[in-house]
DSSP file (Angstrom, degrees, kcal/mol; ACC not computed):
  #  RESIDUE AA STRUCTURE BP1 BP2  ACC     N-H-->O    O-->H-N    N-H-->O    O-->H-N    TCO  KAPPA ALPHA  PHI   PSI    X-CA   Y-CA   Z-CA
    1    1 A X     >        0   0    0      0, 0.0     4,-1.9     0, 0.0     3,-0.2   0.000 360.0 360.0 360.0 -46.2    5.0    2.4    8.3
    2    2 A X  H  >  +     0   0    0      1,-0.2     4,-3.0     2,-0.2     5,-0.2   0.865 360.0  60.7 -68.3 -31.6    6.5    4.7    5.7
    3    3 A X  H  > S+     0   0    0      1,-0.2     4,-2.4     2,-0.2    -1,-0.2   0.911 106.1  47.1 -60.4 -40.0    3.8    3.7    3.3
    4    4 A X  H  > S+     0   0    0      2,-0.2     4,-2.5     1,-0.2    -1,-0.2   0.935 111.8  50.3 -64.8 -44.4    1.1    5.1    5.7
    5    5 A X  H  X S+     0   0    0     -4,-1.9     4,-2.7     2,-0.2    -2,-0.2   0.904 110.4  50.1 -62.4 -43.3    3.2    8.3    6.3
    6    6 A X  H  X S+     0   0    0     -4,-3.0     4,-2.3     2,-0.2    -1,-0.2   0.923 111.6  48.4 -59.7 -45.0    3.5    8.8    2.4
    7    7 A X  H  X S+     0   0    0     -4,-2.4     4,-2.6    -5,-0.2    -2,-0.2   0.916 109.9  52.5 -61.6 -42.6   -0.3    8.3    2.0
    8    8 A X  H  X S+     0   0    0     -4,-2.5     4,-2.9     2,-0.2     5,-0.2   0.959 112.0  45.1 -59.5 -52.1   -1.0   10.8    4.8
    9    9 A X  H  X S+     0   0    0     -4,-2.7     4,-2.0     1,-0.2    -1,-0.2   0.919 113.1  50.4 -60.6 -41.7    1.2   13.4    3.2
   10   10 A X  H  X S+     0   0    0     -4,-2.3     4,-2.9     2,-0.2    -1,-0.2   0.911 111.8  47.7 -58.7 -44.2   -0.3   12.8   -0.3
   11   11 A X  H  X S+     0   0    0     -4,-2.6     4,-2.7     1,-0.2     6,-0.3   0.931 109.5  52.9 -65.9 -45.6   -3.8   13.1    1.2
   12   12 A X  H  <>S+     0   0    0     -4,-2.9     5,-2.5     1,-0.2     6,-0.9   0.890 114.7  42.3 -57.2 -39.7   -2.9   16.4    3.1
   13   13 A X  H ><5S+     0   0    0     -4,-2.0     3,-1.6    -5,-0.2    -2,-0.2   0.945 114.7  49.3 -72.7 -49.7   -1.6   17.9   -0.2
   14   14 A X  H 3<5S+     0   0    0     -4,-2.9    -2,-0.2     1,-0.3    -1,-0.2   0.900 113.8  45.7 -60.3 -41.5   -4.4   16.7   -2.4
   15   15 A X  T 3<5S-     0   0    0     -4,-2.7    -1,-0.3    -5,-0.2    -2,-0.2   0.424 109.6-122.8 -79.9  -1.5   -7.1   17.9   -0.1
   16   16 A X  T < 5 +     0   0    0     -3,-1.6    -3,-0.2    -4,-0.2    -2,-0.1   0.860  68.1 138.2  54.7  39.4   -5.4   21.2    0.4
   17   17 A X      < +     0   0    0     -5,-2.5     2,-0.5    -6,-0.3    -4,-0.2   0.527  60.0  60.5 -90.1  -6.0   -5.3   20.7    4.0
   18   18 A X  S    S-     0   0    0     -6,-0.9    -1,-0.1    -5,-0.1     3,-0.1  -0.986  85.6-128.4-120.8 131.0   -1.7   22.1    4.1
   19   19 A X    >   -     0   0    0     -2,-0.5     3,-1.1     1,-0.1    40,-0.2  -0.365  32.7 -93.5 -72.3 151.5   -1.0   25.6    2.9
   20   20 A X  T 3  S+     0   0    0      1,-0.2    40,-0.2    40,-0.1    -1,-0.1  -0.312 110.9  27.8 -64.4 152.6    1.6   26.4    0.4
   21   21 A X  T 3  S+     0   0    0     38,-3.4     2,-0.3     1,-0.3    -1,-0.2   0.667  89.7 138.9  65.4  19.8    5.1   27.4    1.8
   22   22 A X    <   -     0   0    0     -3,-1.1    37,-2.8    37,-0.3     2,-0.4  -0.648  47.8-135.6 -83.1 149.1    4.3   25.2    4.9
   23   23 A X  E     -A   58   0A   0     -2,-0.3     2,-0.5    35,-0.2    35,-0.2  -0.919  11.4-158.7-110.0 139.7    7.1   23.1    6.2
   24   24 A X  E     -A   57   0A   0     33,-2.5    33,-2.8    -2,-0.4     2,-0.5  -0.973   5.1-156.4-119.0 119.2    6.6   19.5    7.2
   25   25 A X  E     -A   56   0A   0     -2,-0.5     2,-0.4    31,-0.2    31,-0.2  -0.864  13.4-175.4-101.9 120.9    9.1   17.9    9.6
   26   26 A X  E     -A   55   0A   0     29,-3.0    29,-2.8    -2,-0.5     2,-0.5  -0.940  12.9-155.4-121.3 142.0    9.4   14.2    9.5
   27   27 A X  E     +A   54   0A   0     -2,-0.4     2,-0.3    27,-0.2    27,-0.2  -0.966  22.3 173.8-117.5 129.8   11.5   11.9   11.8
   28   28 A X  E     -A   53   0A   0     25,-3.1    25,-2.9    -2,-0.5     2,-0.2  -0.898  37.9-102.4-133.2 158.0   12.5    8.5   10.5
   29   29 A X  E >   -A   52   0A   0     -2,-0.3     3,-1.4    23,-0.2    23,-0.3  -0.582  60.0 -91.8 -68.5 146.3   14.6    5.5   11.3
   30   30 A X  T 3  S+     0   0    0     21,-2.7    -1,-0.1     1,-0.3     3,-0.1  -0.264 109.4  18.9 -62.1 146.7   17.8    5.6    9.3
   31   31 A X  T 3  S+     0   0    0      1,-0.2    -1,-0.3    -3,-0.1     2,-0.1   0.594  93.9 130.6  68.2  12.3   17.7    3.8    5.9
   32   32 A X  S <  S-     0   0    0     -3,-1.4     2,-0.9     1,-0.1    -1,-0.2  -0.426  72.7 -89.5 -86.3 171.3   13.9    3.8    5.9
   33   33 A X        -     0   0    0     -2,-0.1     2,-0.1    -3,-0.1     3,-0.1  -0.708  45.6-159.7 -85.5 108.7   12.0    4.9    2.8
   34   34 A X        -     0   0    0     -2,-0.9   -32,-0.0     1,-0.1    -6,-0.0  -0.478  35.9 -78.3 -81.7 159.0   11.4    8.6    3.1
   35   35 A X        -     0   0    0     -2,-0.1     2,-0.2     1,-0.1    -1,-0.1  -0.219  50.8-115.8 -53.3 141.4    8.7   10.4    1.1
   36   36 A X        -     0   0    0     -3,-0.1     2,-0.2     1,-0.1    -1,-0.1  -0.559  29.6-108.2 -79.9 145.2    9.6   11.0   -2.5
   37   37 A X        +     0   0    0     -2,-0.2     2,-0.2     2,-0.0     5,-0.2  -0.477  43.3 177.1 -71.6 146.4    9.8   14.5   -3.7
   38   38 A X        -     0   0    0      3,-2.6     3,-0.4    -2,-0.2    -1,-0.0  -0.739  49.4 -84.5-135.3-176.1    7.0   15.7   -6.0
   39   39 A X  S    S+     0   0    0     -2,-0.2     3,-0.1     1,-0.2    -2,-0.0   0.817 131.7  36.3 -61.8 -29.7    6.0   18.9   -7.7
   40   40 A X  S    S+     0   0    0      1,-0.2    20,-2.2    19,-0.1     2,-0.5   0.497 115.5  56.5-102.2  -4.9    4.3   20.0   -4.5
   41   41 A X  E     -B   59   0A   0     -3,-0.4    -3,-2.6    18,-0.2     2,-0.4  -0.915  63.2-179.1-135.3 111.5    6.6   18.5   -2.0
   42   42 A X  E     -B   58   0A   0     16,-2.3    16,-3.0    -2,-0.5     2,-0.6  -0.898  28.8-126.2-112.4 130.6   10.3   19.4   -1.9
   43   43 A X  E     +B   57   0A   0     -2,-0.4    14,-0.3    14,-0.2     3,-0.1  -0.660  29.9 175.8 -74.4 119.4   13.0   18.1    0.4
   44   44 A X  E     -     0   0A   0     12,-3.0     2,-0.3    -2,-0.6    13,-0.2   0.839  61.0 -13.6 -93.8 -41.6   14.6   21.2    1.9
   45   45 A X  E     -B   56   0A   0     11,-1.6    11,-3.2     2,-0.0    -1,-0.4  -0.985  53.0-164.1-157.3 150.4   17.0   19.6    4.4
   46   46 A X  E     -B   55   0A   0     -2,-0.3     2,-0.4     9,-0.2     9,-0.2  -0.995   6.1-161.6-140.2 144.1   17.8   16.4    6.1
   47   47 A X  E     -B   54   0A   0      7,-2.9     7,-3.1    -2,-0.4     2,-0.4  -0.980   8.8-148.2-125.6 132.2   19.9   15.6    9.1
   48   48 A X  E     +B   53   0A   0     -2,-0.4     2,-0.3     5,-0.2     5,-0.2  -0.814  21.1 171.8 -97.4 134.8   21.3   12.3   10.1
   49   49 A X  E >   -B   52   0A   0      3,-2.9     3,-2.0    -2,-0.4     2,-0.1  -0.843  57.6 -59.9-145.5 104.5   21.7   11.7   13.8
   50   50 A X  T 3  S-     0   0    0     -2,-0.3    -1,-0.1     1,-0.3     0, 0.0  -0.362 119.8 -12.5  59.0-124.8   22.6    8.2   15.1
   51   51 A X  T 3  S+     0   0    0     -2,-0.1   -21,-2.7    -3,-0.1     2,-0.3   0.199 126.9  68.9 -95.8  17.9   20.0    5.7   14.0
   52   52 A X  E <   -AB  29  49A   0     -3,-2.0    -3,-2.9   -23,-0.3     2,-0.4  -0.904  62.0-148.0-136.2 162.9   17.4    8.3   12.9
   53   53 A X  E     -AB  28  48A   0    -25,-2.9   -25,-3.1    -2,-0.3     2,-0.5  -0.993   5.4-153.0-132.4 136.4   17.0   10.9   10.1
   54   54 A X  E     -AB  27  47A   0     -7,-3.1    -7,-2.9    -2,-0.4     2,-0.4  -0.951  16.6-171.4-111.6 124.4   15.1   14.2   10.3
   55   55 A X  E     -AB  26  46A   0    -29,-2.8   -29,-3.0    -2,-0.5     2,-0.5  -0.948  10.6-158.3-120.0 135.4   13.7   15.5    7.0
   56   56 A X  E     -AB  25  45A   0    -11,-3.2   -12,-3.0    -2,-0.4   -11,-1.6  -0.966  13.9-170.7-114.8 122.6   12.2   18.9    6.4
   57   57 A X  E     -AB  24  43A   0    -33,-2.8   -33,-2.5    -2,-0.5     2,-0.4  -0.812  12.2-145.3-108.8 149.1    9.9   19.2    3.4
   58   58 A X  E     -AB  23  42A   0    -16,-3.0   -16,-2.3    -2,-0.3     2,-0.5  -0.964  13.2-136.3-110.8 133.8    8.4   22.4    1.9
   59   59 A X  E       B   0  41A   0    -37,-2.8   -38,-3.4    -2,-0.4   -37,-0.3  -0.790 360.0 360.0 -85.4 122.9    4.9   22.4    0.4
   60   60 A X              0   0    0    -20,-2.2   -40,-0.1    -2,-0.5   -19,-0.1   0.418 360.0 360.0 -99.2 360.0    4.9   24.3   -2.9
């Protein structure tokens, strides 16, 4: 599942379908593989809550 989400984020960034300074909010099961930070995708914040994690990324 995470692999598909990572590919989707990469495609959105590559095709310029997401504007710069846009924030992407992702919700994951805890301990799953969250998207890796890149030059164009920075993790701004993450919140742990029970068995899930909320990550906020900024597109640079």
